[in-house]
KEGUBA-11239 format. One record per residue: x, y, z of N, C-alpha, C, O, CB in turn. Coordinates in steps of 0.05 Angstrom, whole numbers, plus 5000, padded with zeros to 4 digits. Glycine has a CB too. Layout:
N
XYZXYZXYZXYZXYZ
...
This chain:
440
483167144388480367164407478167094389475967034399479767484421
478567114362476066984345476466704346474466564342475867074314
478566584350478566294350477066204376476065984378481566164350
477066374393475266254419472966164410472165974423474566454443
471366234392468866214382468866024356467165854351467866484377
471166084342471165934315471765634317470365474305473166054297
473765564332474865304336472365134344471364964330477165294358
471365194368469165004382466965004360465864784358467865134413
466165194346464065224328464865034305463064884297463565514320
467165034293467864864271467564604281466164454267470464894260
468764514305468364274313465464134316464963904310469564264334
463864324325461264244326460064214300458664014297459664414341
460464364281459164404255460264094240458763984224460464734238
462563994245463763774233462863514244463063304231466463804235
461963534270461163284285458263314297457063104304463163224307
457463524300454563564313454663394343452863234350451863424290
456663444357457063334381458363494404460763544404458563134377
456863574421457963704445460163584458462163714466456163724465
459963304460462463144468464963204460466963254474462262894461
464863194432467263244414468663544421471063584424466163224381
466663744423467663974435469063964459471264074461465764144439
467963814482469063784508471563634502473563724513467063644528
471963404485474363294486476363474475478563474486474363064473
475663674450477863854444478764004464481164064464477364004425
477064114484478164214506480264024521482664074523475864284524
478963794530480663614543483463534532485163414546479263394546
483863624504486363574487488463754498490763674496485863624457
487863984509489764154522490864094548492664234558488764394526
489963874558490463854588493663754590495263864604488063624603
494163544576496863464576498963654575500463704594497363304556
498963784552500964014547500464224567502464344574500664144517
498264284577498364494596499264394623500264564639495764634599
499064184630500164044660503064064653504364194669499063684668
504263984634507163964630508564214627510764264638507863814607
506964424609508664614602508164894621509365104620508264664571
506364844636505865054656507865074681508465284693503165004666
508864844687511264824707513964884691515765024701511564504723
514164804670516864864653516765134648518865254651517164704625
514465284641514065574636514465754658515365984656511465624625
513365614684514065744704516765774719517465974731512665664717
518265534715521165524720522865714704524765844713522065264714
521865714678523465904659523466164667525566294670522565924631
521066254672519866504676521666634698521866874699516866484685
523166454715524866534739527666574727529266714740524766314764
528366454704531566444697532166554671534466584663532766134697
529466644653530466754625529267024626527667104642529466584597
530567164604529067384594525867344589525067184572530267464569
524167494605521567444601520267554576518267454566520367514621
521167744569520667864545521367744517520067784496521768094546
523267614520524467464497522767204495522367094473527867394501
521667094520519866884517517366924505516166764491519466784540
516467194511513867274500514267324469512267284455512867534515
516167374459516567454430516467174417514967134398519567614423
517966994427518366704412515466604415514266534394520766474427
514366584437511766404439509566574421507866454408510766354475
509666854422507766944403507866874374505966844358507767214405
510366864368510866784339509966504333509066464310513866804334
510166314351509166044347506366034344505365934324509865894368
504966124362501966194363500966284339498966184330501266384383
502066474329501166594304501366384279499866394260502866844298
503366204283503466004261501165814265499965744245506265854260
500365734288498365594296495165714283493565564272498665604328
494865964287492866064274493166024241491265984226492766364284
494966034234495666084203494765764193493465724173499566174196
495565564210494765294200491865244202490665064190496165074215
490665414218487165344222486165514198483865474188485365484258
487765704187486565814161486465634138484565604124488066034153
489265504135489565294117487665054116486864944095492065204120
487164984141485264754145482464824134481264674118484964694175
481465074146479165194138478265214106476065194097479365434149
480765284092480565294063480065024048479265024025483065424053
480664824062480864594047477664524038475664644046482364364066
477564334020474864234009473364134034471164214042475063993985
474863934046473763774073475663824092477763684095473363444070
475064054109477064104135476763864152474663744157476364374153
479463794163479963594181479863634210481263814221482163514176
478263484222477863514251480463474265481063604285475663304262
481963304257484763254270486763454271488663444286486063044258
486263644254488063894251487264064277488864154294487364084219
484864094278483964264308484964154329485864324345480864264315
485163884335486363804357489363844358490263934379485663544359
490763784339493763854335494264124344495864184362494663824306
493164274332493464594334492864644362494564784373491264784313
490764554378489964644400492364504422492964624443486664554404
493464264415495564164435497764334432498964424452496563854430
498564394407501364494406501364834417503264934428502564444373
499064964411498665214418498265254451499265444463496465294401
496765064462496865054491499565014503500465154522495064834500
500864824491503564774503505365024501506965064519505064534489
505165204479506665394477505465644499506865774514506865474445
502765664497501965844515502365784543502265964561499565894511
502965504549503865464579506765574583507665624605503765144588
508265594559510965684566510666034569512266164583513165594539
508466144556508566444553507466524578508766674592506966574528
504966424587503566584605504866654635504166854648501066434608
506966464643507766504668509666744667510066894686508766254679
510966774644512666994637511067264639511967454653513866954608
508667274625507567494624506167574652506167814659505867474602
505067384666503967434691506567544710506467754723502467154701
508367404710510567544726511667784720513067894737512667394727
511267894695512468134689510868364704512068564709512468174659
508168334711506468574716507368664742507968904744503368514715
507568494765508368604792511568704794512468844812507768364815
513368614771515868714769515668984759517569124763517568544752
513669084747513569344734511969554750512169794748512569314705
510069394766507969584781508669644810509169434822505069464782
508869844823508969894848506969724864504769694853508670164852
507369584890505269454903502669584906500569474899506069384927
502769834916500769994922498670014898496270054901502070264930
499869974875497970044854497469774834496769794811499270294836
497969514849497369284839494169234837493369154816498869094855
492369284858489569234853488269404828486469324814488069304879
489569654827488369834805489469694780488069674760489270184807
491869594781493069494756491569234743491369174719496069414762
490669094763488968874760486568964744485968864723488268744785
485369124755482669194743482969304716481469234698481169404760
485069494712485569574685485969354664484869344642487769744686
487969174676488268944655485868754651485568634629490568764663
484268714668481568604663479768754646478468654628480268574687
479769034652478069194636479169134602477669084583478369554648
481669154600482369094573481568834559480768814536485069104571
481968654577481168324568477868334565476868224545481968054597
476668434580473668404579472768564553470768494540472268514607
474268774547473368924525473568724501471668674486475069204521
476068604498476668404476474168164478472868084459480168264482
473868064503472167854508469067904497467567724489472167794537
468468184499465968254491465668314457463768244443465168504508
467768454449467868534422468368274404466968224384470068774419
470568104412471067914391469367714391468667654368473567814393
468067554412466067374410463767454393462967314375465167314434
462567714399460267814388461167864358459467834341459068074405
463267934349464068014324464367774307463967784283466468164324
465267494323466067234314463667134295463767064271466567024340
461467144312459167024298457967174272456667054254456966994319
458367394272457867584246459667484224458867404202458467934251
462467484231464567464215464467164203464967124179466967524231
463866984221463766684214461366644193461366494173463166474243
458866834201456466794183456966934155455866854135453866914196
458567134155458767324130461067214115461067194090459167644138
463367124131465767104113467166814116469066734103467867344121
465866704134466566394138469066374158470166574167467266234109
469666134163471466074185474466144178476066204196471065774191
475066134156477566204143478066494147480266584154477566144113
475966654142476466934147477067034179478667194185473867084135
475366894195475766904227478766824234480166964249473566664243
479466624224482066524232484366704221486466714234482366224223
484066834197485866994185485767254202487867344209485267024153
483667374209483867594224485467544252486867724262481067684229
485267304263486667214284489867204282491367264300485566974289
490467124259493267124249494567424249496967484255493267004219
492567604241493167884240493868004267495968134271490968024228
491967954286492568014312494367924324495268064342491067974324
495467704320498167574331500467734321502267784337498567264321
500467844293502567944285502768234298505068324303502667934256
500768384304500568614321501868594347503468754357497868694326
500968334359501968284386505068264389506368364406500768024396
505968094366508668054366510268294364512168344378509367884345
509068474343510668714340510768914367512669074372509468874314
508368874383508269014407510668874428512169034440504968994419
510968634430513268514446515468574434517368624450513268234449
515968594409518768674394519568934404521968984406518568694361
517869114411518469374422519169434450519869654457516469524418
518869194466519569204492522469144497523668984482517969034506
523569264519525969204529526768964538525368784532526269334546
528968914552529468654561528068634590527368854600532568604561
527768424603526768334629528068084638526967864637523868294629
530968134649532667914658531167814687529767944703536068014662
531967584687530867424712531367554739533367694741532067124712
529767514763530167644786533167604800534267784812528067554802
534367324797536067244810538167084789537266974769534767104832
540867084796542666914782542766614788543466434774545167034785
541966604813542266324826539866124816540165874818542366364860
537766224808535666064802536465884773537865954754533066254799
535065634775535765484749533065314744531265314760538665294752
533265184720530765054714531264754724533064604714529965074682
529964694739530364394748528064264763526364414771532764374765
527863994768525863924784525864034813523664084824525763644783
528164074825528464204851526864454852525164494869531364254857
527564664829526264904828523064864827521565014841527365044804
522164694813519364644812518364534837516064604843518664484791
519764344853518764234877518564494898516764514915520763994887
520464654896520064894912517765064912516665144932521965044908
517065104886514665274880512165114890510365244902514365334847
511864844888509964684894509564664925507364664937510364444882
512264644938512164604966510964894982509664905003515264514975
511865114967510965374978508065384977506665444997512065614962
506965314950503965344947502565174970500665274982503065234917
503464934975502464734993502064815019500064765031503964524995
504664985030504565085055502365345058501165395079507565175063
502165455037500065655039497165555030496365515007500865885022
495765535054493265465053491465695041489565625026492465395078
491865915046490166115031490366085003488266104989490766385038
492766044992493266044963491265814955489365834940496665984954
492065554968490565344962487565364959486465244940491065184981
486165524978483665554976482965704951480965644938482765685001
484465884943483966044916483965854893482465884873486266264911
485765684895486165504871483565314872482165304852489365314872
483065194891481064984894478065104888476464974877481264854925
477665344895475265484891474865534861472765484848475265744908
476665624853476765694821476665444804475165434783479565844813
478265214812477964964796475164844801474164744781480164764803
473864844824471364744831469364894811467864764796470664804863
469465184812467565324795467365254767465265214754468065584797
469965244757470265214730469664914717468764884694473065314726
470364704736469864464731466764394729465964274709471264324750
465264464747462664394750461064604737458864534728462064364777
461864864736460065114725460965204696460065414687460265384746
462665064682463465164655461665014631461764784624466865114650
460265234624458365094603459065164575457365144557455265174607
461665244570462165324543462065094524461265154502464765454541
462764874528462564654507459464614496458964494475463664384520
457664704512455164664509453664924490451464924481453964624539
455465124488454665344471453865314445451865434437456365494470
455465144429454565124406451964994400450665064381456265044394
451264814414448464634417446364854429444164874417448864344442
446865024450445265204458444465404439442265494438446165294478
446565484424446265714406444265574382442465724374449365834394
444465364372442865204354439865224355438365194336443564944358
439065294385436365304391435565584397433165644403435665124413
437865794396437266064402437666244380437266484384438566154424
438666154355438766364333441466274319442366444303438866704344
442866054322445166004303447866124311448266164335444566124275
449766194292452166294294452066584308453566634327453266294266
450066764298450166984314449766974345450967124360448367144303
448066794351447166764380449666624395450066664419444266574383
451266444378453466354391455666594401456966594422454866154372
455766784383457567004389456367114417457867154436457767224364
453667174419452367294443453367154466454467274484449267294443
453066904467453366714488455866724496456266704521452666444482
458066744480460766744490461267054502462667074523462866664465
460367274490460767504499459267584523460267764537460367664480
457167484531455367524549456867564579456567774592453267294548
458467344586460167354611461867564615462267674637461767154614
462767614593464567894591463368134598464468294612465567944564
460768174589459468394597459168444622458968684629457468404589
459068244637458268274665461068284682461168394704456168024674
463168164671465768224681466668534677467968654695467768034666
466068664654466568924648465069134666466169344674465968954619
462469044672460869234694462669184718463269394729457469154700
463468974728465368944754467169104753467269274770466668704759
469069084732471569214729471169454726472969594737473069144709
469269594714469169884710468070034737467770274740467369954684
467469854753466669964781468069834808467069814831463469924783
470269784801472269574817473669754837475369644851474669414798
473070054841474570204860474070104886475670164904474170484859
471969964892471369894921473569684930474469674953468169744924
474569504906476469304915478869354928480069164939477169184898
479869634927482069704939481569724972483469734987482969964926
479269724980477969755008477669485020476869465043475169895007
478469245005477268965013480068895025482168935013475868744987
479768775049481868635061481568325060483568175054482068735089
479268235064478767895063478367815035476067795025476067795081
480667775023480167714995479467434989478867364966482367774980
479567275010478466995007475566985007474466834991479466805028
474367135023471567185023470367274994468567164982470867395045
471867484987471567594962471567404940469867404922473567784957
473567214941473867014919471566794923470666694902476966874919
470466714947468566534952465966654942464466524927468666464982
465466884950462267044944462367024910460466934896462167464958
464567124901464167144870464166894853463266894830466367314860
465166674864465166374854462166304861460766194844467466144870
461366364880458066294885455966444866454066334854457166394917
456666704864455066844844455466724815453466724800455867144845
458066624808458066514781456166274782454666234763460966424772
456166104805454765874804451765924800450465774786455365714827
450666134814448166194813446766294783444566244774447866394835
448966434772448466514742447966254723446266244706451166684729
449766074728449765874709447065704717445765604699452665714711
446265684742443965524745441365654733439365524727443665454775
441565934731439566094718439266014689437065984678440166374721
441665994679441965944652440365694639439565684616444665924648
440165524657439265224648436265264642434965124627439764974674
435265504655431965514648431465774630429165864627429765544678
433465874620433066074596431965964573433165794560435466184588
429766054565428566014539428866164513428266084490426066034544
430166414521430466584498433466724502434566724524427966794497
434566854478437466934476437767134500439467104517438267064445
436267314500436567524518436967434549438767504564434167704515
434867254553435067124582437566974587438666984610432766924586
438766844566441166724567443666914573445366864590441466594542
443667124559445167354561445567464588447667524600444067534543
443167494596442867634625444367434646446167514660439367694634
443367174647444666994664447266974658448566944679443566754663
448366974638451466944634452667154644454667114657452366904608
451767434639453067634652453067684678454767844689452267824643
451267554691450867544726453467384732455267454748447567354741
453367124716455566974722458567084715460467024728455066744709
458567214695461267334692462067564708464467634711461567424665
460267694720460667904740461867804766463567914779458168044746
460467534771461567414793464167314792465667324812460167224800
464867204768467867114763469567334765471767314774468366984735
468667544758470567754753471267874784473467964790469267994730
468967854803469767894831471367724844472967804861467667914846
471167434836472767234845475967304834477967294848471566934836
475967374809479067374792480367614806482767584813478867434754
479067854810480468074823481168004856483068114867478368344820
479867844867480667774894483067584893484767584910478367654910
483067394871485467214867487867384862489867384876485167004843
487267534840489567664832491567844854493967834856488667834811
489768024871490568174892491868004913493968104923488268314902
490867744923491667584937494467484927496367504943489667404938
494767394907497067334894499467504892501767414896496367304871
498667794885500367994882501468074908503768144911499168214868
499468054926500668154955502668004971504168094988498468164974
502467764962503867584985505867354971506767174986501367415004
506467364944508567184936511067334927511067534913507666994913
513267214938516067354935516767334908515967144894518367244952
518267534900519367524867520667294861519967174840521567754860
522467194874524166984868521866724864522866524852526566934893
519866704870518066464863515966594847513866474847516866284888
515966794836513766924819512966754795510566684790514667224809
515166674779514366524754513766264760512466144744516366534733
514566124782513565864789510965834796509465654786514665774809
510166044815507366064825505666124806503366044810506966244845
506366294780504766394760504066134744501966114732506166634743
505965944746505465714729503165514741501565364729508165564725
503665554771501265374783498465504779496565374770501565334817
498465754785496265934779494765874755492365844753497066194776
496765854734495465774706494265554704492465524688497165764686
495165334722494065074726491365084737489564954727495564914743
490965254759488465304771486465424755484165324755488665454792
487065634740484965774727484665614699482865704684485666094724
486065394689485865324663485065044664483264974650488165374647
486164884679485364604684482464574687481164414674486764484709
481164754705478164734710476664744689474964564685477364924727
476864964672475364974645475964754629474064624620475865214628
478364674624479064464606477264184610476164054592482264414610
477364114640476263874647472763944650471263754647477863764674
471864184657469664274658468064234632465764124632469864514665
469164314610468064294585467263984577465063924566470264414565
469063824583468463514580466563444600464563324592471163324584
466763484624464563434642461963484635460163324640464963574662
461663744620459263864617458163734585455863734578459764204621
459963644573459463464547458263194553456263094543462163414530
459963094571459262774584456362774592454662624582461262674614
455762994616453462994628451063064609448762974612453663184649
451763224589449563254569448863074549446763084535449963464556
450962874546450462634528448362444544446362354533453462454521
448962394573447062234587444762314599443062154607448062124603
444662634602442262694620441062954607438963034617443162754653
442063084586440963284568442463564573444063604591437863304573
441563744557442763974558442164154590443864254604441664124532
439464164594438764274618439864184644440364344661436364264618
440163894648441163774666444363844672445463904693440463514661
445463834649448363894651448564174665449564214687449763874621
447564374647448164654659447464684689449064764707446564864645
444664604693443764664723445464444745445964534767440064594726
446164254739447464094759450364204765451364214787447563794751
451664294740454064454745454064674760455964714775455064524723
452164854760451565094775451365044805452565184821448965214766
449764834811449164734840451664644852452364714874446964494841
453064464836455864354845457264564850458764554870457364194826
457164794834459865014840459365104867461165114884459965304820
456465194871455665334896456665154921458165244938452465384897
455764894921456264724942459164684946460164684968454864474938
460864644921463764634925465364854937467564824948464764584901
463965104934465165334944464865344975466465444991464065574930
462965254980462365265010463965065024465265105045459265205017
463864865013465964625026468364705027469464695049466064355012
469864795007472864915005472865115028474565095047473565084975
471165305027471565545048471465395076473365435092468965795047
469765235081469365135106471664965115472264965139466964995108
473264795097475364635101477864795103479764695116475564425080
478365005094480665145093479965435102479465605084481865135066
479765505133479365705142481465925140480866165143478765655163
483765845137486066045129485366175102486066405099489065885127
484166055084483166195059481366385065481766625061482066025040
479066295077476566465085477266725099476266945094474466295104
479266665121479966885139482367045129483367215145480466785167
483466995104485567165094485367435096483367555088485767125070
487567575108487567855111489467975099491767895104487667925133
488968185081490968295064493568455083495868495074489268505044
492768515105495268565122497468375126499968425125494468615147
496168155131498267915136499467845110501767745110496867645149
498267875088499267805061501768005057503967915051496867855037
501268255060503168455056505668355073507868355061501968745065
505668285095507768185113509267955102511667935105506668115138
507767785090508867515077510267605057512567525055506767305067
509367795037511267835019513567945022515367925004510567945004
513968105049516668145056518467955067520568015079516568325071
517667745063519167555070518267345089519767155093521167665076
516167375102515167165127513466975109511667085096513067315156
513866725108512066515098510066395114510066435138513466325090
508266215102506266085121507565985149509565845152505065835106
506166065168506965935193509366125203510466055224507865605189
510166335191512366525201515366405191517366515199512266555235
515366195174518266105163519266315145517766465133518165835147
521766315143522766495121522266405094521966155092525566535124
522066565072521866485045524466595033524766835031519366585032
526166425026529066475014528766614992526666584980530766245007
530666774981531266924959532566724938532266484941532967164966
533966824919535166674899533466444886531566494871537466564910
534166194891532466024879529765984889528365804879533565794877
528766144910526666124923526665914945524765764945524766094905
528565884962528365674981525865714998525165945004530965664997
524665515006521965565023522565365049523165125048518665465005
522265535072522765425097525365415103526465205097521865175100
527165635116529565575122531365785108533665825116530065305116
530265905087531966065069532766315084530966435097530566135043
534966415083536266605100535366875088535267045106539566565100
534866945070533767215055530867205053529367015055534867245024
530067475049527767515043526867505015528567474998527367735052
524267505006523167464979523567694961522167704941520267414981
525467914966524968184953526168094926527367884921526568464969
525568274909526368234881528868424875529968524895523768304861
529568464854531868624847531568884855529268984854532468624819
533669014864533569324877531569324898530469534904532669564855
531169134910529469114935526569164935525269204955530369304953
525569144907522669164906521368854915522868664916521769264874
519068854921517968634929515068604915513468794918517868644959
514368404900511868374892511368074885513167904885511268554870
508768004878507567734875507267684849508367834832505167694888
505867494842504567444813502367564809500867624828503967174806
501767624782499367714775497667484762498467254764499667944757
495367544749494067314739490867304739489467104734495167094756
489867524746486767554746485767434718486667514696485867894749
483967254719482767144695480467334684478667434699481566834701
480667374664478567524650476667384635477267234616479567694634
473967424643472067274628471167004644472066994667473367194600
469466804636469166604652470766384660469966174670467466534645
473266454654475366214654477566344674477466274697476766134619
480466654661482266784661482866734646484966834638483366814674
477266534620476266704606476266624619474766454629475466814589
480266844627480066824635479066634631480366534612480066944641
475566324643475566034642473965974614471866094609473965884670
474865854600473365794577474665544565475965394579473366044556
474165514538475065294525477965284522479365404538473765274500
479065144497482065134492483765374504483265604496482565124461
485465344518487365554524488965644501490265484488489165474545
488865924496489966074479488266074452487566274440492765994478
487865804442486565804417483865834423482565974408487065554400
482465714446479865714452479565894474477265934482478865454455
481666014488481566174509482266474501482666534478483366074529
482366644522482866894519485766954512487466794521482067024541
486567154498488867214491490867274515490067414533488567434474
493467164514495167194537496867424527498367544543496766924546
496767484503498967724496496967974480494468004482501867584470
498468094467497468304455495568174430493668314422499968504446
495967974420495167894395492467784404491467844426497167694380
491167594384488367474388486567664392484267604396488067274409
């Protein structure tokens, strides 16, 4: 998690360019697009906990490479790009397995509360780690921050090694283009799911200011201010999560997602006119609270309505929705800042987020009118429009069996994003983004 602050900070220190910070985020897009689908397909056919162990170990090595680079007399920018690409690809393999485990282990009635607890854990890390990062970088340097991240990966790997096995839900599923297409076809038929994806991508593409944080922090106090900017959205998210009992009474989760995304946009607009660090922290906390409202709505919608046989593949698609937006959004913010300035980049992004959310909600009434009671029925085997969702490899439209998991349980994917992304939406996934495991 410390690398969430350290990597973009180091990139800015080496180049003094917000555009380069945005390009660093863009570098993760190709491996993210490729490996999210592969990771989703693998999550439906391999031991998910074994996948977590292997990928956690590789990401630990990535942070170790950052330590070695930081200790050089002249740290190399290209090393940051290489590590980001590799770790993002590995994280794309890990995240679907991690997301798919939760609804497999938790009873359906407890999924909203479970999402809130998981978000609470993530938000605590998102508050403590970025806030501490600035102080650690200022006191001990970048190498110290990276070394602590290596240690956290070791702890995460030890936790995964203590877990038992998690075999795939069916023996018929396989890793193939056909399996990936089935997941994509199911998602396309579900207009309510599409709405949740599009609202999140829109909010993060236009309203993601993280690439601008190093430049903004240079005007508000330096490295210590940078830690505050990264942590502030998580403070708002934590407040929402700690008072999230009301979410169990919400049935219209599409509207919950849209309202939360709109609040995120308003917070980003306010950030553009903040002249003091405390003002920026308040604006970002408001934005983070809105993002958590949206994230809890997304997680519950996904958990309620996606069959177990498709869980891994849909988790891969969900990962793209909450990760591609921030990845491209950081580049968009850097480009707009280069041509129009810092304030214009932040304000225009927030306004576009609000307008885009309204347009998606209007264009996809099934998303806006999503009802949790219908989602529960869909989870029991009825797909969009009433067609059956097959078990086994997850045949959509004409499958003869329901989407029940092993031993008859039925659940969907998880994946509430924690923080302004799932940061949760933020910079580079895994290295610049929140931890997906117990490490970081």
